[in-house]
N, C-alpha and C positions, 0 to 999 in steps of 0.2 A: 109683159115688158113695157108696153105702152103706158099701162096704169102706173107702174113703178117709176117710169121716166117722168110722167106728169107729176106724181107726188114729190119726187126728188127736186124737180124744177121749181115746184111751188114752195118747197121748204127754202131753197136758195133765194128765191125772189122775196119771200117774206123776211128772211134774214137780212138781205140787203136793205129792204125798206125800213126795218127797225134799227139798223146800225146807227143812223145819225142821232137817234134819241140818246144813245149812250155815249157815242164818240164825241159829239160836239160839247156835251157837258164835261166830258173827261178832258178835252183840250182846254176848256176854260179853267178847270180845277188845276191843271198842270201849270198854267200861266200864273194863276193866283198863288199857288204854293211856291213857285220860283221866286215870287216877290215876298215870300215870308208870311203869307196869310193862308190859313187853312179854313175853308168855309164848309162847315157841316150842314149848311142850310141850302145846298144846291137843289134839293127836292122842292123847297119852297119857291126858289127862283124859277125853276122849271114849271111849277104849277101856275104861277102868276103869268109867266110867258105864254103858257098854253091857253089860259083863260082869256087873256087880253088878245092874243093872236086869233083865237077863234071868234071872239066878239068882233074884232076888226074885219075878219073875213066875211062874217055874216052881214055886218052893216054895210060894207063897201062892195060886197059881192065879188071880191078879188082876193084870192088865196095868197098871192104874192105879197099883197099889203098885209095880210094876216101874219105871214112869216116876219116881215119887217116890224110889225107892231109887237110881236113877241120878243124880238131882239131889243127893241126900245124899252119894253117893260122890264126885261132882264137887266139892262144897263141901270135903270133907275133903282130897281130893287137892290142890286149889288152895291150901288153907291150909298144907299142908306146903311147897308151893312158896313161898308167901308168907313162911313162917317162915325159909326159907333166904335169900331175896333181901332181906327187910326186916330181920329180926333178925340173921342171920349175915352180912349184907352180901355174899353171893356174887354172882358175875356173872350177870346176868339171862339172857343168851343161853346161856351154858354150862349153867346150871341148867335152862333150858327144854329143851335137848337131852337132858339127863339124865332129865328127867321124861318125855320122849317115849319113851325106851327103857324106862324103869321101867314106864310104862303098858302097853307091849306085853307085858312079862314078867308083870306082875301080872294083867293080863286073861287071859292064856293060862293062868296057874295057876288062876284062878277059873273060867274057862269050860271047861276041859278035861273036867270031869265032866258038862257039859251039851251037849256036841257031839252032835247028832242029836236033841235035844229040840225041842219045838215049843210055841208059845203061841198063843192066839187073837188077841191084839192088842186094841186099843181098838175099841169099836163106833163106826161112823161116825155123825156127827150128821146127822139129816135136817132140813134147813132148809126151812121152809115156803116154797113158791114154786119153789125150785130142784129139789126132788125130783119135781116134776110136769113137768119139762122132757121133751121127747121123747127117746127113745133114739137115739143113745148118749150124748147130752149130759148126761143126768141122772146118769150115772156119774162125770162129772168132779168133781162137788161132793159125792160120797159120801166125805168125809174125816173124820178123827177130830178131837177137840178140840185136840190139839197143833197141828195144821195150821191150824185156824180161829183160834187164838190168836196166830199169827205177827204179824199187823198190829197188834192191840192191844198186844202186847209191844214191838214196834218203836216205836209211838207213846209208850208208857209210858217206855221207855228214853230217848227224846228229851226228853220232858217232865222227867224226873227230872234229867237231866244239864244241861239248859238253863234250867229254870224253878223249881228248888228250891234251898234253901240248901245242902242236902247235896251236890247236884250241882255247884254253884258252888265249894264247898270242895274237892271231889274234883278238879275241873279246875284249881283254883289249885295244889293239891299237884302235879299232873302237870306244870304249867308251871314251877314253881320251888318245890321242897320247902323250901328254906331260908327263902325269903321267906314261905311259908305258915306255917312254924313261928314266924317272927318276928312274924307277924300274930296269933298266939294260937291257931292251929289245931293239931290233933294229927295230923300227916301219917301216922304209922305206923298209927294206928287207922283212918283213912280208907282207906288202902291195903288193909288187912286186909279191911275191909268190902266194898270194891270187888271184890277178888279172890274173896271168898266168893260174891258174886252172880255173878261171871263163871264160877266153878266150877259153880254150880248150873245155869246156862244151858248150859254145855258138857256137863255130865252128862245133862241132858235131851236134848240133841242126840244123844248116843251111845245112850241108852236108847231113844229113838224109833226109831233105826235097827234095833236088835236086837229090840225088843219089838213094834214096830208095823209096820215095813216088811218086813224079812226074816222076822220071827217065828221065827228060829232063831239059832244061834250058830256062828261059826267064828272061829278065831284070826286076828287082823288084820282084823277085820270092817270097820273104818272106811276102810281102803284109801286113806289119804292125804287124806281129806276135812278133817281138822283143819288140814293145811298149806294147803289151798285157802281155808279160813276166814281164816287169817292174811293 
């Protein structure tokens, strides 16, 4: 029974630790799609976020800066995608696939010098009451801040999209861009903003994988998780 409890607790703990990699990217894709943009290149955005985040963590010796670096890289990458599909009017699906391959190439270029390096990751948050649970169940909740923020971020995304003026405008653009423009909105600006947020979330997802879960780098680290998020 002790062995079974330990195994079960380990599975739950691992599940919690891996959930941000999928959920943050999913939250980002939801926001982008509500704005009328389908990005099939999330995998590429995550890879760039993972490589830049890991590089930042190694260089600064600070995993929190690594997560922030991944978010920033995700924003920049997604804004490049946004410029192509919004400004240049390229096909969303084709551009997304191009971003998928671009992300793999760029991340390999960035991460090559850091293969074999290791980082400490974010320190787990000790929540009062949960840390005093009997072993092995106390290990289930020894998770970092990115894991604990999953639910607040999900609630915040729902509230922003359904209860704020900005969210309603974004959804209006996603439903009918021409009608939104006729109503006095600025569809392009709203789509840029939505994709910037989506990029930050996808970048965090990638950085969380490299900086805090594996704590190391290898090429193709996300291994299809971006496609799962879509």
